[in-house]
C-alpha positions in Angstrom: -63.8 3.1 8.3 -66.0 3.8 11.3 -65.1 0.5 12.7 -61.4 1.1 12.5 -61.9 4.6 14.1 -63.9 3.0 16.9 -61.2 0.4 17.6 -58.4 3.0 17.6 -60.4 5.4 19.7 -61.4 2.9 22.3 -57.7 1.8 22.7 -56.6 5.4 23.0 -59.3 6.1 25.5 -58.5 2.9 27.4 -54.9 3.8 27.8 -55.8 7.5 28.7 -58.3 6.4 31.5 -56.0 3.9 32.9 -53.2 6.4 33.2 -55.5 8.9 34.9 -56.2 6.2 37.6 -59.7 5.2 36.4 -60.6 1.6 37.5 -59.7 -0.8 34.7 -63.1 -2.5 35.0 -65.2 0.8 34.6 -62.7 1.8 31.7 -63.0 -1.6 29.9 -66.8 -1.5 30.0 -67.0 2.0 28.7 -64.5 1.4 26.0 -66.5 -1.8 24.9 -69.6 0.3 24.5 -67.7 2.8 22.4 -66.1 0.2 20.0 -69.6 -1.7 19.7 -71.4 1.6 18.8 -68.8 2.6 16.2 -68.9 -0.9 14.7 -72.6 -1.0 14.6 -72.7 -4.2 16.8 -76.0 -4.4 18.7 -75.2 -3.1 22.3 -77.2 -5.8 23.9 -75.4 -8.5 22.1 -72.1 -6.9 22.5 -72.2 -6.4 26.3 -74.5 -9.1 27.6 -73.2 -11.8 25.1 -69.8 -11.0 23.8 -68.4 -9.2 26.7 -69.8 -11.5 29.3 -68.7 -14.5 27.4 -65.2 -13.4 27.3 -65.2 -12.2 31.0 -66.7 -15.5 32.3 -64.7 -17.7 29.9 -61.4 -16.5 31.3 -62.6 -16.7 34.8 -63.8 -20.3 34.5 -60.6 -21.5 33.0 -58.0 -19.7 34.9 -59.4 -18.6 38.4 -58.4 -21.9 40.2 -54.8 -21.4 39.1 -54.7 -17.8 40.0 -56.4 -18.3 43.3 -53.8 -20.9 44.4 -51.0 -18.8 43.0 -52.2 -15.8 44.8 -52.5 -17.7 48.2 -48.9 -19.2 47.5 -47.7 -15.6 47.0 -49.4 -14.3 50.1 -47.7 -17.1 52.1 -44.4 -16.0 50.7 -45.1 -12.4 51.6 -46.7 -12.8 55.0 -43.9 -15.3 56.2 -41.2 -12.8 55.1 -39.8 -15.4 52.6 -40.1 -13.0 49.7 -38.3 -10.3 51.5 -35.6 -12.7 52.6 -35.1 -13.7 48.9 -34.9 -10.0 47.9 -32.4 -9.3 50.8 -30.2 -12.3 49.8 -30.2 -10.9 46.2 -28.9 -7.7 47.6 -26.0 -9.6 49.4 -25.2 -11.6 46.2 -25.0 -8.7 43.9 -23.9 -5.9 46.2 -24.9 -2.2 46.1 -22.5 -1.6 43.1 -24.8 -3.9 41.1 -28.0 -2.4 42.3 -29.9 -2.9 39.1 -28.8 -6.5 38.7 -29.8 -7.1 42.3 -33.3 -5.7 41.8 -33.8 -7.6 38.3 -32.5 -10.8 39.9 -34.8 -10.6 42.9 -37.8 -10.0 40.8 -37.0 -12.7 38.4 -36.4 -15.4 41.1 -39.6 -14.6 42.7 -41.7 -14.4 39.6 -40.2 -17.7 38.1 -40.9 -19.3 41.4 -44.7 -18.7 40.9 -45.1 -15.5 43.1 -47.6 -13.1 42.0 -46.1 -9.9 40.2 -47.9 -7.7 42.6 -46.5 -9.4 45.7 -43.1 -9.3 43.9 -43.5 -5.6 43.4 -44.2 -4.7 47.0 -41.7 -7.2 48.4 -38.8 -6.0 46.2 -39.3 -2.2 46.4 -38.1 -1.7 49.9 -34.7 -3.5 48.9 -34.6 -1.5 45.7 -35.1 1.7 47.4 -32.1 1.1 49.7 -29.8 -0.3 46.9 -30.6 2.8 44.6 -30.1 5.2 47.5 -26.8 3.6 48.4 -25.6 3.7 44.8 -27.1 7.2 44.3 -29.0 6.0 41.1 -32.1 8.0 40.0 -35.1 6.8 41.8 -37.2 6.9 38.7 -35.4 3.9 37.3 -36.6 1.6 40.0 -39.9 0.8 38.2 -38.1 -0.3 35.1 -35.8 -2.7 37.0 -38.8 -4.2 38.9 -41.0 -4.5 35.7 -38.3 -5.9 33.6 -37.4 -8.5 36.2 -40.9 -9.5 36.7 -42.6 -9.5 33.3 -40.2 -9.4 30.4 -38.5 -12.8 30.2 -39.6 -14.9 33.2 -43.3 -15.3 32.3 -42.7 -16.3 28.7 -39.7 -18.6 29.0 -39.9 -22.3 28.9 -40.8 -24.0 32.2 -42.3 -20.9 33.7 -45.4 -21.6 35.9 -46.8 -18.1 35.0 -50.3 -18.1 33.3 -48.8 -16.6 30.2 -46.8 -19.8 29.6 -49.8 -22.1 30.3 -52.5 -20.6 28.1 -50.8 -21.7 24.9 -50.8 -25.4 26.2 -54.6 -25.3 26.1 -54.8 -24.5 22.4 -51.7 -26.3 21.0 -51.6 -29.4 23.1 -48.1 -28.7 24.3 -46.1 -28.8 27.5 -44.8 -25.7 29.5 -41.3 -26.3 28.2 -42.4 -26.2 24.5 -40.3 -24.2 22.1 -37.0 -25.9 23.1 -33.7 -24.3 22.8 -34.9 -21.4 20.7 -37.2 -20.5 23.6 -34.5 -20.6 26.2 -32.2 -18.6 23.9 -34.8 -16.0 23.5 -35.3 -15.6 27.2 -31.7 -15.2 27.7 -31.4 -12.7 24.9 -34.2 -10.6 26.4 -32.4 -10.6 29.7 -29.0 -9.7 28.3 -30.2 -6.9 25.9 -32.7 -5.5 28.3 -30.1 -5.4 31.2 -27.7 -3.6 28.8 -30.4 -1.1 27.8 -31.2 -0.4 31.5 -27.7 0.0 32.4 -26.9 2.4 29.6 -30.1 4.4 30.2 -29.3 4.9 33.8 -25.7 5.7 33.0 -26.7 8.5 30.7 -28.9 9.9 33.4 -26.2 9.8 36.0 -23.8 11.4 33.5 -26.2 14.2 33.0 -26.2 14.9 36.7 -29.2 13.0 38.0 -29.1 11.6 41.6 -31.3 9.3 43.6 -33.8 12.4 44.3 -37.0 10.4 45.0 -40.5 12.1 45.0 -41.5 13.4 48.3 -44.1 10.6 48.7 -41.7 7.8 47.9 -40.4 6.3 51.0 -39.7 2.6 52.0 -38.8 0.7 55.0 -36.3 -2.0 54.2 -36.4 -3.5 57.6 -33.8 -5.1 59.8 -32.4 -8.5 60.0 -34.6 -9.2 62.9 -37.5 -8.5 60.6 -36.5 -11.2 58.1 -35.2 -14.2 60.1 -36.3 -16.6 57.5 -33.4 -18.8 56.3 -32.8 -18.5 52.6 -33.2 -22.3 52.0 -36.6 -22.2 53.8 -37.5 -19.4 51.7 -36.4 -20.8 48.3 -37.5 -24.5 48.9 -41.2 -24.1 48.3 -40.5 -22.2 45.0 -38.0 -24.8 43.9 -40.5 -27.5 44.6 -43.2 -25.6 42.8 -41.4 -25.1 39.6 -39.8 -28.6 39.6 -42.9 -30.5 40.3 -44.9 -28.5 37.9 -42.5 -29.3 35.0 -42.1 -33.0 36.1 -45.9 -33.5 36.3 -46.6 -31.7 33.0 -43.5 -33.0 30.9 -42.5 -36.4 32.4 -46.0 -37.6 33.3 -47.9 -35.8 30.5 -50.3 -34.2 32.8 -52.4 -31.3 31.4 -50.4 -28.1 32.3 -53.1 -26.4 34.2 -53.9 -29.4 36.4 -50.0 -30.0 36.8 -49.7 -26.4 38.1 -52.7 -26.8 40.5 -51.1 -30.0 42.0 -47.7 -28.3 42.2 -49.0 -25.3 43.9 -50.9 -27.4 46.4 -47.7 -29.4 47.2 -45.7 -26.2 47.6 -48.4 -24.7 49.7 -48.4 -27.7 52.0 -44.5 -27.6 52.2 -44.5 -23.7 52.8 -46.9 -23.9 55.6 -44.8 -26.5 57.3 -41.4 -24.7 56.7 -42.6 -21.3 57.4 -45.3 -22.0 60.0 -43.5 -20.2 62.8 -43.4 -16.9 60.8 -47.2 -16.9 60.0 -49.1 -15.0 62.6 -52.6 -15.4 61.1 -52.9 -18.3 58.7 -56.6 -17.8 58.0 -55.9 -14.1 57.2 -53.1 -15.3 54.8 -55.6 -17.5 52.9 -58.3 -14.7 52.9 -55.8 -12.1 51.7 -54.6 -14.4 48.9 -58.2 -15.0 47.9 -58.9 -11.3 47.8 -55.9 -10.6 45.7 -56.9 -13.5 43.3 -60.5 -12.0 42.8 -59.0 -8.5 42.0 -56.3 -9.8 39.6 -58.6 -12.2 37.9 -61.5 -9.5 37.5 -59.2 -6.9 36.1 -57.9 -9.5 33.6 -61.4 -10.6 32.8 -62.5 -7.1 32.2 -59.9 -6.5 29.4 -60.6 -9.9 27.9 -64.2 -8.9 27.8 -63.3 -5.8 26.0 -61.1 -7.8 23.6 -64.2 -10.2 23.1 -66.2 -7.2 21.9 -63.3 -6.1 19.7 -63.1 -9.4 18.1 -66.7 -9.1 16.8 -66.0 -6.0 14.8 -65.4 -5.7 11.1 -62.1 -4.0 11.7 -60.8 -6.8 13.7 -61.9 -9.3 11.2 -60.1 -7.6 8.4 -56.9 -7.3 10.5 -56.9 -10.9 11.3 -57.6 -11.8 7.7 -54.7 -9.7 6.5 -52.3 -11.2 9.1 -53.3 -14.8 8.6 -53.0 -14.6 4.7 -49.4 -13.7 4.6 -47.8 -16.4 2.3 -44.6 -17.8 3.8 -44.8 -15.6 6.8 -47.1 -17.7 8.9 -45.2 -17.5 12.2 -44.8 -13.8 11.5 -48.5 -13.3 11.1 -49.1 -15.2 14.4 -46.6 -13.1 16.3 -48.0 -9.8 15.1 -51.6 -10.9 15.8 -51.0 -11.8 19.3 -48.7 -8.8 19.8 -51.5 -6.4 18.6 -54.2 -8.0 20.7 -52.1 -8.1 23.9 -51.5 -4.4 23.2 -55.2 -3.7 22.8 -56.1 -5.3 26.1 -52.9 -4.1 27.9 -52.6 -7.7 29.2 -50.5 -10.6 28.2 -52.8 -13.2 29.5 -55.9 -11.3 28.4 -54.4 -11.0 24.8 -53.6 -14.8 24.7 -57.1 -15.6 25.9 -58.7 -13.6 23.1 -56.2 -14.4 20.3 -55.6 -18.0 20.6 -59.1 -19.3 20.5 -59.3 -17.5 17.0 -55.8 -18.1 15.7 -54.9 -21.5 17.0 -57.1 -23.5 14.6 -56.2 -21.3 11.7 -52.5 -21.8 12.0 -52.8 -25.5 13.1 -54.6 -26.0 9.9 -51.5 -24.8 8.1 -49.4 -27.6 9.6 -47.2 -25.5 11.6 -45.1 -26.8 14.6 -47.2 -26.5 17.8 -44.2 -26.1 20.0 -43.0 -23.1 18.0 -46.5 -21.7 17.9 -46.6 -21.9 21.6 -43.4 -20.2 22.3 -44.0 -17.4 19.7 -47.4 -16.7 21.2 -45.9 -16.5 24.7 -43.2 -14.2 23.6 -45.6 -12.1 21.5 -47.8 -11.6 24.5 -44.9 -10.0 26.5 -44.3 -7.1 24.2 -47.1 -4.5 23.7 -48.7 -5.8 26.9 -46.4 -3.5 28.9 -48.0 -0.3 27.4 -49.0 2.4 29.8 -52.4 0.9 30.6 -51.0 -2.4 31.8 -52.3 -3.0 35.4 -49.0 -4.0 36.8 -47.1 -1.1 35.1 -49.6 1.3 36.6 -49.4 -0.2 40.0 -45.7 -0.3 40.0 -45.1 3.2 38.8 -47.9 5.0 40.8 -48.8 2.9 43.9 -45.6 1.1 44.9 -43.0 3.6 43.7 -45.0 6.8 43.9 -43.6 7.9 40.6 -45.2 9.3 37.4 -45.4 7.8 34.0 -43.7 10.8 32.6 -40.6 10.0 34.7 -40.6 6.3 34.8 -42.4 4.9 31.8 -39.9 5.7 28.9 -37.4 3.3 30.3 -40.0 0.7 30.8 -41.0 1.0 27.1 -37.4 0.5 26.0 -36.7 -2.6 28.2 -40.0 -4.3 28.4 -41.8 -3.3 25.0 -39.1 -2.6 22.5 -36.5 -5.3 23.6 -39.0 -8.2 23.8 -40.4 -7.1 20.4 -37.0 -7.3 18.8 -36.3 -10.6 20.4 -39.7 -11.9 19.2 -38.7 -11.0 15.6 -35.5 -13.0 15.9 -37.3 -15.9 17.4 -39.8 -15.9 14.5 -36.8 -16.0 12.0 -35.1 -18.8 14.0 -38.3 -20.9 14.1 -38.9 -20.3 10.4 -35.4 -21.5 9.5 -35.1 -24.4 12.0 
């Protein structure tokens, strides 16, 4: 009982500390100590062995991909390519479809391999102008950005995001695993989530809400002179990245992580050629990308370490045993386990990094389809990961948009937690039947 209390208390504390702006590394270490003490796990073993094994294990496996991805994202940002894509999305959809334009811009950039944090800072100025022009409540900008960035793009077949790559390491699959059901699930999240956002904003407008941004929320959308990058030059590196990544991993059967590294290197080289004249300080671009990679990786490693300590507790063992012993509901058990662990860590990649080393051998031993398990795991990681303590959610609401969780988070919960969870349940049923 004390172990269950420690698990619940540490999770609540982690959420509370993160929402109050406490550094996620500090919060994760403190909560790891709490859960270890409550579960009577020796503190020295919990922190110096379990925590550090989880921390360094994730770093060793994924830092090269995150590093190159962050540099690619910085290239797209510094060159103005990301803003050019966001601006073009504004032209395509128009101000009357402000929400669709913001979601579309974020989705294009994310599926193209750009870091979600770069996406956030690049898309917000355009979102600000679109929402102001349409007189839509400013507090809904975060949900449009978060939904477009992390709800369906990172878990769909073919995505170069880490959340779609981690399952390949444990199930021996390719990034397009899961087939048509995976594609259908991604489209379903897009359609239902968009309708939910549209209806939520419609109700707010009907109640008399207007743009009305917080005093600190300002943005410079820039002028055409600030974004002279041609849309083809901006899109080409991303198209090459996604295309070559899937060709290398699927056609030539190259390990997914290695295929991504090669694809990003090719896209980086192409990007530096096409966007060379827009880069004022190439070395600074490389350095800024490396700095961003270290911060992003360390934050994720911190919560993976917390999850590694949690995984050594009696409460965790009992939960896993209950989920993996559901006769006839194996896919449902896998989905719930990954969902819960992603929620505990507040990170899709962190949750997968903890869950799959434990769960993959168990479910593979049951003879389940590896492709189905890959897609279910990816989809499951994209539900409860968007709880209030998720790093990107916190950054988008408080840093980028200067909003508060009280004003902005309820809509994010509906679109990026509830909708993906419902679609996950549908996907589990479809994979079970077919």
